[in-house]
C-alpha positions as CSV (number, residue, x, y, z in Angstrom):
1,M,193.8,-161.6,187.0
2,K,193.4,-160.4,183.4
3,K,194.0,-162.9,180.7
4,C,197.5,-163.0,179.1
5,I,198.9,-164.4,175.9
6,S,202.6,-165.3,175.6
7,K,203.6,-163.3,172.5
8,I,203.9,-159.8,171.3
9,K,203.5,-159.2,167.7
10,I,203.1,-156.3,165.2
11,R,202.1,-157.3,161.7
12,K,200.4,-155.8,158.7
13,L,197.3,-157.5,157.3
14,K,195.1,-156.7,154.2
15,T,191.4,-156.8,154.9
16,S,188.7,-157.3,152.4
17,S,187.6,-153.6,152.7
18,G,191.0,-152.6,151.1
19,K,192.4,-151.1,154.4
20,E,195.9,-151.6,155.5
21,M,195.7,-153.1,159.0
22,I,198.5,-153.1,161.6
23,R,197.7,-155.6,164.4
24,I,199.4,-155.4,167.8
25,E,198.9,-158.6,169.9
26,N,199.4,-157.5,173.5
27,N,200.7,-159.8,176.2
28,L,198.2,-158.7,178.9
29,C,194.6,-157.4,178.7
30,P,192.8,-155.1,176.4
31,D,192.8,-152.2,178.9
32,F,195.7,-150.3,177.5
33,D,194.3,-147.2,175.8
34,K,197.1,-145.2,177.1
35,L,199.7,-147.4,175.3
36,A,197.5,-147.3,172.1
37,N,197.4,-143.4,172.3
38,I,201.2,-143.2,172.8
39,I,201.7,-145.4,169.7
40,I,199.3,-143.3,167.7
41,D,201.1,-140.1,168.7
42,V,204.3,-141.7,167.3
43,F,202.7,-142.1,163.9
44,R,201.0,-138.6,163.9
45,D,204.3,-136.9,165.0
46,K,205.6,-138.1,161.7
47,G,202.7,-136.7,159.7
48,I,200.7,-139.9,159.5
49,E,197.4,-138.5,160.6
50,D,194.9,-141.3,159.2
51,I,195.5,-143.8,161.9
52,Y,193.1,-145.0,164.6
53,Y,192.7,-148.1,166.6
54,A,189.6,-150.3,166.8
55,T,187.2,-150.4,169.7
56,Y,187.5,-153.8,171.6
57,S,184.8,-156.3,171.0
58,E,184.1,-159.3,173.3
59,K,186.1,-161.4,170.9
60,S,189.1,-159.0,171.1
61,R,188.9,-158.9,174.8
62,K,189.4,-162.6,174.9
63,D,192.5,-162.7,172.9
64,G,193.9,-159.4,174.2
65,T,194.4,-157.8,170.7
66,L,194.5,-154.2,169.8
67,T,194.0,-153.3,166.1
68,F,195.3,-150.2,164.3
69,Y,194.0,-149.2,160.9
70,I,195.9,-147.0,158.4
71,R,194.2,-145.8,155.2
72,K,195.5,-147.4,152.1
73,D,195.2,-144.3,150.1
74,I,197.8,-142.4,152.2
75,P,200.7,-140.9,150.3
76,K,203.4,-143.5,149.5
77,N,206.2,-141.4,151.3
78,K,204.2,-141.5,154.4
79,Y,203.4,-145.1,154.1
80,N,207.1,-146.0,153.6
81,L,207.8,-143.7,156.6
82,A,205.5,-146.0,158.8
83,I,207.4,-149.2,158.1
84,P,210.5,-148.3,160.2
85,I,208.2,-147.0,162.9
86,I,206.3,-150.3,162.9
87,N,209.6,-152.2,163.4
88,N,210.7,-149.9,166.2
89,I,207.5,-150.2,168.0
90,K,207.6,-154.0,167.7
91,E,211.1,-154.1,169.1
92,T,210.1,-151.8,171.9
93,L,207.1,-153.8,172.9
94,E,209.2,-157.0,173.1
95,K,211.5,-155.3,175.7
96,I,209.0,-153.7,178.0
97,D,206.3,-154.9,180.5
98,I,203.1,-153.9,178.6
99,E,200.9,-154.3,181.8
100,N,202.9,-151.6,183.7
101,D,202.0,-147.9,183.5
102,L,203.9,-145.5,181.3
103,V,204.7,-142.0,182.5
104,E,206.1,-139.4,180.2
105,V,209.1,-137.6,181.6
106,V,211.0,-134.6,180.7
107,R,214.8,-134.0,180.5
108,A,216.2,-131.3,182.8
109,N,218.8,-129.1,181.5
110,C,221.6,-129.9,183.9
111,S,224.1,-132.6,184.8
112,L,224.0,-135.4,187.5
113,S,224.2,-134.0,190.9
114,R,227.2,-136.2,191.7
115,Y,229.6,-138.9,190.5
116,Y,228.2,-142.6,190.3
117,P,230.0,-145.7,189.5
118,Q,227.0,-146.7,187.2
119,I,226.7,-145.1,183.7
120,N,222.9,-145.9,183.6
121,V,221.8,-143.6,186.3
122,I,218.6,-141.7,186.1
123,E,218.1,-139.0,188.7
124,L,214.4,-138.2,189.6
125,S,212.8,-135.8,192.0
126,E,211.7,-136.8,195.5
127,E,208.0,-136.0,194.5
128,F,208.1,-138.3,191.5
129,M,209.7,-141.2,193.3
130,K,207.1,-140.9,196.0
131,N,204.2,-140.7,193.6
132,Y,205.2,-143.7,191.6
133,E,206.6,-145.7,194.5
134,L,210.2,-145.8,193.3
135,T,213.2,-146.5,195.5
136,E,216.9,-145.7,195.0
137,N,218.7,-148.3,192.8
138,Q,215.5,-149.6,191.5
139,V,215.6,-150.5,187.8
140,V,213.2,-148.9,185.5
141,N,212.7,-148.8,181.7
142,L,213.4,-145.6,179.8
143,I,211.6,-145.7,176.5
144,D,211.6,-143.9,173.2
145,F,208.8,-145.6,171.0
146,E,209.7,-143.7,167.8
147,R,213.3,-144.8,167.8
148,G,212.8,-148.2,169.3
149,I,215.1,-147.4,172.3
150,V,214.6,-149.1,175.7
151,K,217.2,-148.8,178.4
152,N,217.4,-150.1,181.9
153,C,218.2,-147.2,184.2
154,C,219.1,-147.2,188.0
155,V,217.1,-144.6,189.9
156,K,218.7,-142.1,192.2
157,L,217.3,-139.1,194.1
158,N,218.0,-135.5,193.0
159,S,216.6,-133.2,195.7
160,S,216.9,-130.2,193.4
161,L,214.6,-131.7,190.8
162,S,210.8,-131.3,190.7
163,G,207.9,-132.9,189.0
164,N,208.5,-135.4,186.2
165,Y,211.9,-133.9,185.3
166,F,214.9,-136.3,185.1
167,V,218.7,-136.1,184.6
168,L,221.0,-138.7,182.9
169,G,224.7,-139.3,182.8
170,S,226.6,-138.3,179.7
171,T,226.6,-141.9,177.9
172,Y,222.7,-142.3,178.2
173,R,222.1,-138.6,177.6
174,N,223.7,-138.9,174.2
175,I,221.5,-141.9,173.4
176,F,218.3,-140.0,174.1
177,N,219.5,-136.6,172.7
178,D,217.3,-136.8,169.6
179,S,214.2,-138.2,171.4
180,K,211.1,-136.2,171.2
181,K,209.1,-138.0,173.9
182,I,210.5,-140.2,176.6
183,Y,208.5,-142.6,178.8
184,L,209.4,-144.1,182.1
185,Q,208.1,-147.5,183.3
186,K,208.5,-149.6,186.4
187,K,209.8,-153.1,185.7
188,K,207.8,-156.0,187.2
189,H,209.6,-157.6,190.1
190,V,209.4,-159.7,193.3
191,L,210.7,-158.3,196.6
192,F,212.4,-160.5,199.3
193,S,213.2,-159.1,202.7
194,K,214.6,-162.2,204.4
195,V,217.6,-164.5,203.4
196,A,217.9,-168.0,204.5
197,I,220.9,-170.5,204.1
198,Q,220.5,-172.7,201.1
199,N,220.2,-176.5,201.6
200,V,223.5,-178.4,201.3
201,N,222.3,-180.5,198.3
202,D,221.6,-177.3,196.3
203,I,224.7,-175.4,197.0
204,Y,227.0,-176.9,194.5
205,E,224.7,-176.4,191.5
206,G,224.1,-172.7,192.4
207,F,220.4,-173.0,193.0
208,V,218.4,-170.2,194.7
209,T,215.1,-171.3,196.3
210,I,211.9,-169.2,196.6
211,S,208.3,-169.7,197.7
212,E,206.0,-171.8,195.5
213,E,203.7,-168.8,195.4
214,H,206.1,-167.2,192.9
215,K,206.1,-170.1,190.6
216,S,203.3,-168.8,188.4
217,W,204.9,-165.3,188.3
218,I,208.2,-167.0,187.0
219,E,206.2,-168.8,184.3
220,E,204.3,-165.8,183.2
221,C,207.5,-163.7,182.7
222,G,208.4,-166.0,179.9
223,C,212.1,-165.3,180.5
224,E,215.0,-167.7,180.7
225,E,217.1,-165.4,182.9
226,F,216.4,-163.2,186.0
227,E,218.5,-160.5,187.8
228,L,218.7,-160.8,191.5
229,R,219.6,-157.3,192.8
230,N,220.3,-155.8,196.2
231,E,218.5,-152.4,196.0
232,V,220.3,-151.0,198.9
233,T,223.8,-151.4,197.4
234,G,223.1,-152.0,193.7
235,A,225.1,-155.3,193.7
236,S,223.5,-158.0,191.3
237,I,223.8,-161.4,189.9
238,D,221.9,-163.0,187.0
239,I,220.2,-166.3,187.8
240,S,219.0,-168.8,185.0
241,K,215.4,-170.1,185.2
242,D,216.6,-173.6,185.6
243,K,218.6,-172.5,188.8
244,I,215.4,-171.4,190.6
245,K,213.9,-173.9,192.9
246,F,210.5,-173.7,194.7
247,S,209.7,-174.7,198.2
248,K,207.0,-174.3,200.8
249,I,208.6,-171.2,202.5
250,E,207.3,-167.7,203.3
251,K,206.8,-165.5,200.3
252,N,209.4,-162.9,201.4
253,I,212.1,-165.5,201.9
254,I,214.9,-166.5,199.5
255,K,217.5,-169.2,200.1
256,L,221.0,-168.4,198.9
257,N,224.4,-170.0,199.1
258,Y,227.5,-168.3,200.5
259,F,228.7,-167.1,197.2
260,H,225.4,-165.3,196.4
261,R,225.2,-163.8,199.9
262,L,228.8,-162.5,199.6
263,V,228.5,-160.9,196.1
264,L,225.1,-159.5,197.0
265,E,226.4,-158.1,200.4
266,V,223.4,-159.5,202.2
267,I,224.8,-159.7,205.7
268,V,226.2,-156.3,206.0
269,P,226.7,-153.7,203.2
270,K,230.1,-152.1,202.8
271,Q,228.5,-148.7,202.4
272,I,225.0,-147.2,202.8
273,S,223.9,-144.2,200.6
274,K,222.5,-141.0,202.1
275,Y,219.0,-142.0,200.7
276,Y,218.9,-145.4,202.6
277,F,220.7,-144.0,205.6
278,E,217.8,-141.6,206.1
279,K,215.3,-144.4,205.5
280,F,216.9,-146.5,208.3
281,R,217.0,-143.4,210.6
282,E,213.3,-143.2,210.2
283,Q,213.0,-146.8,211.2
284,L,215.2,-146.4,214.2
285,E,214.2,-143.0,215.5
286,K,212.6,-144.6,218.6
287,D,215.7,-146.6,219.5
288,S,218.6,-144.2,220.0
289,N,221.1,-147.0,221.0
290,K,220.6,-148.8,217.7
291,W,220.7,-145.7,215.7
292,N,223.9,-144.5,217.4
293,I,225.6,-147.8,216.3
294,L,224.4,-147.5,212.8
295,K,225.4,-143.9,212.7
296,K,228.9,-144.7,214.0
297,Y,229.7,-147.0,211.0
298,F,227.7,-145.6,208.1
299,E,227.2,-141.9,208.5
300,N,228.2,-139.8,205.5
301,E,228.5,-142.8,203.2
302,Q,231.5,-144.1,205.2
303,A,232.8,-147.5,203.9
304,I,233.4,-150.2,206.6
305,T,236.0,-152.9,206.4
306,K,237.0,-155.9,208.4
307,D,240.1,-154.1,209.8
308,L,238.0,-151.1,210.8
309,L,235.6,-153.2,212.7
310,K,238.3,-155.2,214.5
311,E,239.6,-151.9,215.8
312,N,236.3,-151.4,217.6
313,G,236.2,-154.7,219.5
314,D,235.2,-158.3,218.7
315,F,234.7,-158.4,215.0
316,Y,232.0,-161.1,215.0
317,L,230.0,-159.6,217.8
318,I,230.0,-156.1,216.0
319,I,228.9,-157.8,212.7
320,K,226.1,-159.7,214.3
321,N,224.9,-156.6,216.1
322,I,225.0,-154.5,212.9
323,E,223.2,-157.3,211.0
324,K,220.4,-157.5,213.5
325,I,219.9,-153.6,213.5
326,L,219.9,-153.6,209.6
327,N,217.3,-156.4,209.7
328,D,215.1,-154.3,211.8
329,C,215.3,-151.7,209.2
330,G,214.3,-154.0,206.4
331,Y,217.8,-155.0,205.2
332,P,218.5,-156.8,202.9
333,R,216.1,-155.7,200.1
334,L,216.6,-158.2,197.4
335,V,214.6,-157.9,194.1
336,L,214.2,-160.4,191.4
337,Y,213.7,-158.9,187.8
338,P,213.0,-160.7,184.6
339,I,215.6,-160.3,181.9
340,K,213.9,-159.9,178.3
341,S,217.1,-160.8,176.5
342,S,218.8,-163.9,177.7
343,P,222.6,-164.4,177.7
344,F,224.4,-166.9,175.5
345,K,221.6,-166.8,173.1
346,K,223.4,-165.0,170.2
347,N,222.7,-166.5,166.7
348,E,225.8,-168.5,165.7
349,C,226.3,-170.4,162.5
350,L,226.4,-174.2,162.4
351,I,230.1,-174.3,161.7
352,S,230.9,-172.0,164.7
353,K,228.9,-174.3,167.1
354,L,230.6,-177.3,165.6
355,V,234.1,-175.9,166.2
356,D,233.0,-174.9,169.7
357,K,231.9,-178.5,170.4
358,I,235.2,-179.9,169.1
359,L,237.2,-177.4,171.3
360,D,235.2,-178.4,174.2
361,F,236.1,-182.0,173.7
362,L,239.8,-181.3,173.0
363,I,240.5,-178.4,175.4
364,G,237.7,-178.6,178.0
365,N,235.8,-175.7,179.4
366,I,234.8,-174.2,182.7
367,R,232.7,-171.2,183.5
368,I,233.1,-169.1,186.8
369,T,230.8,-166.3,187.9
370,L,232.7,-163.4,189.3
371,K,231.8,-159.9,190.5
372,C,233.1,-157.1,188.3
373,I,235.3,-154.5,190.1
374,R,237.8,-151.9,188.9
375,P,241.2,-153.1,188.0
376,Y,244.5,-151.2,188.8
377,E,244.5,-147.6,187.7
378,T,247.3,-148.4,185.2
379,D,245.1,-151.1,183.6
380,E,242.3,-148.8,182.4
381,S,243.7,-148.2,178.9
382,S,244.8,-151.9,178.5
383,N,243.2,-155.0,177.1
384,V,243.7,-156.9,180.3
385,V,241.6,-158.1,183.3
386,R,242.8,-158.8,186.8
387,L,242.1,-162.2,188.5
388,S,243.2,-163.7,191.7
389,K,245.8,-166.6,191.5
390,S,243.2,-169.0,192.8
391,T,240.9,-168.0,190.0
392,L,243.5,-168.6,187.3
393,E,244.1,-172.0,188.8
394,L,240.4,-172.9,188.7
395,L,240.3,-171.8,185.0
396,G,243.3,-173.9,184.3
397,I,245.3,-171.1,182.7
398,D,248.6,-169.2,183.3
399,E,249.0,-165.5,183.7
400,T,248.9,-163.6,180.3
401,D,246.6,-166.3,178.9
402,N,243.4,-165.1,177.2
403,V,239.9,-165.4,178.9
404,V,236.5,-165.0,177.5
405,I,234.1,-162.8,179.5
406,R,230.3,-162.9,178.9
407,Y,227.4,-160.8,180.1
408,R,223.8,-161.1,178.7
409,G,224.8,-162.1,175.1
410,N,227.8,-159.9,174.9
411,R,231.3,-161.3,175.0
412,I,234.9,-160.0,174.9
413,K,238.4,-161.4,175.0
414,A,241.1,-160.1,177.2
415,R,244.5,-161.1,178.7
416,A,244.4,-162.3,182.2
417,L,246.8,-160.8,184.8
418,V,247.0,-161.8,188.4
419,I,246.1,-159.5,191.3
420,D,249.5,-159.4,193.1
421,D,248.9,-156.1,194.8
422,I,246.0,-155.9,197.2
423,E,246.6,-152.3,198.1
424,A,246.4,-151.3,194.4
425,I,243.0,-152.9,194.1
426,K,241.9,-151.2,197.3
427,D,242.9,-147.9,195.9
428,T,240.1,-148.2,193.3
429,N,237.5,-150.5,195.1
430,L,235.7,-151.0,198.4
431,L,236.7,-154.4,199.7
432,F,235.5,-155.7,203.0
433,T,238.3,-158.3,203.4
434,D,241.4,-159.0,201.3
435,S,240.1,-162.5,200.4
436,E,237.1,-160.9,198.7
437,V,239.3,-160.6,195.6
438,N,238.9,-164.3,195.0
439,V,235.3,-163.8,193.8
440,C,236.2,-160.6,191.8
441,I,237.5,-159.7,188.3
442,G,238.9,-156.3,187.6
443,I,237.7,-155.0,184.3
444,P,238.6,-151.7,182.7
445,A,235.8,-149.2,182.1
446,Y,235.9,-149.4,178.3
447,L,235.8,-153.2,178.3
448,R,232.8,-153.0,180.8
449,H,231.0,-150.7,178.3
450,Q,231.6,-153.2,175.4
451,L,230.1,-156.0,177.7
452,G,227.1,-153.9,178.5
453,L,228.0,-153.7,182.1
454,D,226.6,-150.4,183.3
455,S,228.1,-150.6,186.7
456,I,230.6,-152.5,188.9
457,N,229.5,-154.9,191.6
458,V,227.6,-156.7,188.9
459,C,228.5,-160.4,188.2
460,C,229.6,-161.8,184.8
461,V,230.8,-165.1,183.5
462,V,234.5,-165.9,182.9
463,E,235.9,-168.9,181.0
464,R,239.1,-170.0,179.4
465,D,239.7,-169.0,175.8
466,K,239.7,-172.5,174.0
467,V,240.9,-171.1,170.7
468,Y,243.8,-169.3,172.3
469,L,244.8,-172.4,174.3
470,F,244.6,-174.6,171.1
471,R,246.9,-172.2,169.3
472,K,249.2,-171.9,172.3
473,N,249.8,-175.7,172.3
474,L,249.9,-175.8,168.5
475,N,253.6,-176.7,168.4
476,I,253.1,-179.8,170.6
477,Q,250.1,-180.9,168.5
478,F,252.0,-180.4,165.2
479,M,255.0,-182.6,166.2
480,S,252.7,-185.3,167.6
481,I,250.6,-185.4,164.4
482,L,253.7,-185.2,162.1
483,A,255.2,-188.2,164.0
484,T,252.0,-190.2,163.7
485,I,251.7,-189.6,160.0
486,I,255.4,-190.5,159.3
487,T,255.1,-193.7,161.4
488,I,252.0,-194.9,159.5
489,K,253.4,-194.0,156.2
490,Q,256.5,-196.1,156.8
491,A,254.5,-199.1,158.1
492,F,251.9,-199.2,155.3
493,G,253.5,-197.4,152.4
494,T,252.6,-194.1,150.7
495,N,249.7,-195.5,148.6
496,S,248.0,-197.6,151.1
497,L,244.3,-197.1,151.5
498,L,244.5,-198.6,155.0
499,G,247.4,-196.3,155.9
500,N,245.4,-193.3,154.8
501,L,242.4,-194.4,156.9
502,L,244.6,-194.9,159.9
503,I,245.9,-191.4,159.5
504,L,242.4,-189.9,159.4
505,A,241.6,-191.9,162.6
506,F,244.8,-191.1,164.5
507,I,244.9,-187.4,163.9
508,P,242.0,-186.6,166.2
509,F,243.3,-189.3,168.7
510,S,246.7,-187.7,168.6
511,L,245.3,-184.2,169.2
512,Y,243.3,-185.5,172.1
513,I,246.3,-187.3,173.7
514,S,248.5,-184.2,173.3
515,L,246.0,-181.8,174.8
516,S,245.4,-184.0,177.8
517,G,247.5,-181.7,180.0
518,V,245.3,-178.8,179.2
519,R,242.2,-180.7,180.0
520,N,243.4,-182.2,183.1
521,R,244.0,-178.7,184.6
522,I,240.3,-178.3,185.1
523,K,239.3,-181.9,185.7
524,N,238.1,-182.7,189.3
525,K,237.2,-186.3,188.8
């Protein structure tokens, strides 16, 4: 294992020889000439020719440092041009996995071969996916060093492409329109092929348990958040580092609670893409009976439901049979990716944090993780989200109250409406059972885009809007505060110091008492 350091930095230093030096501290080993040459090409494409990087010495090999030099006597306009490039490169290096190989890819002059629910799809050729060991729904980095752009893309197969050509959807195509050179990079990850039931004591807190052998990998990633993704279906949920436990189990096993297994479609997928359908066919080509069963339910990307399976016999026996067949094919295929930017880590001013703490005390808060699906067709142009009645009750809010939705540092507010028509939700989503809506939230496409949600079937965090609830109950608060002030003034007089102090003390107490009904709606003790 090559030596690593924990930070990535780019900084300018003036040496005694009068050269201007740009130092890039790498988070892995000194063997990354390819990355160094890519960075040099970025400068030279901008007309900054007098740049080179130092050869590694034994000392630099120990600290994993690559040093670039720029001549101090270069024209001022070129030097000024280098500053934003330096900042872009720094921002890029903080988002990518430096130790993984970079491959230059070329845009194909065509559109996506089909419609996808994800907006971050990148279609690649079968040859490219095979050469670089990529699978469908795998997450890769698409990088433009010069402009400082790094985007996570979901891999899909396009049989009409060849070589290193790729196709993006319209949203991401616009982002990379002005890019001169684009690089693709695999994200580091851990693969799990077996799922076990979580221990009872760890279910309530939402823990996932993996092998102790992965502990060093988790620590080396240096991330506070990880994405757990089903690569066959594309469903995913973010797991915080403090919710990952380690145990003496096999390396390919992960323990999940029922909620995790449900949103990740661990037992049986609702639909299998043609790519994985063919992969499973190759696994079962020697067993025609198993293949015929799988073909019956999943051919041509057919979606299965509980009602459909019931029509074909005993539901539970059919599910168990399909589950066993899929397990023989290597399903589920769960992958754990590090998330470079952690959610809920936005820079907030001290006053905002203080107000949030006060509202937590007065109003109370609760956060629920839900899977994002499409709302009603009529909701797509509205600032509303759809939740089940039981979810509204868990959040302690009424229909038409506001909720706050968070995803990886982004947040939006929307009005919450109840899902009162299951058939309307089924018109826009694949649901295995009607009760599945209890773990889902229907979010319009434009709100998903604001949140940074590139796809449906991805989990986000929903909480009550404390500011809205405070304002909603303002009339009750105002009357209680006014009554308290009048009572104290009458008892102690208008100029009494003790009376004024009592008013200051009783105002927050009165607020706390008047808002007890709002707090009690989410209290479980």
